[in-house]
Residue, then its C-alpha position, 0 to 999 in steps of 0.5 A: x499499499x503506497x505511503x506517504x510522509x509530509x510535514x504539509x499541514x494543509x496536505x495532511x487535512x486534505x488527505x484526512x479529509x478525503x479518507x486517507x489513513x493517518x498511520x503516524x505523527x513524528x516531531x523532528x526538532x520544530x517540524x511534525x511529520x504525518x504519515x499516511x498510507x491509501x490505496x489511492x495515495x498518489x491519485x489523492x496528492x495529484x488532486x490536492x495539487x490540481x485543486x481537487x474538490x473536498x467538503x469544506x466542513x471535512x477539511x476544516x474538521x480534519x485541520x482542527x483535529x491535526x492542529x489539536x493533535x500537534x500538541x501531543x506529539x512528543x519531541x525527539x528523545x522525550x519518549 
């Protein structure tokens, strides 16, 4: 199954809103990486960069959930 690691919060929100599975979040310095997997991941990423459709409330809900989760990602070495 295709996997993707990204630090882009908006791409991550889009992927989550479109149903991609968030498998892991990790912090490297000040940056948080989001890891996703989905059989259609390549098409979803292409759709994001092509300004593909996503329900506004789903995107907003995903964005808020990921922003909230950022606070709970341990810093490197804090585990």
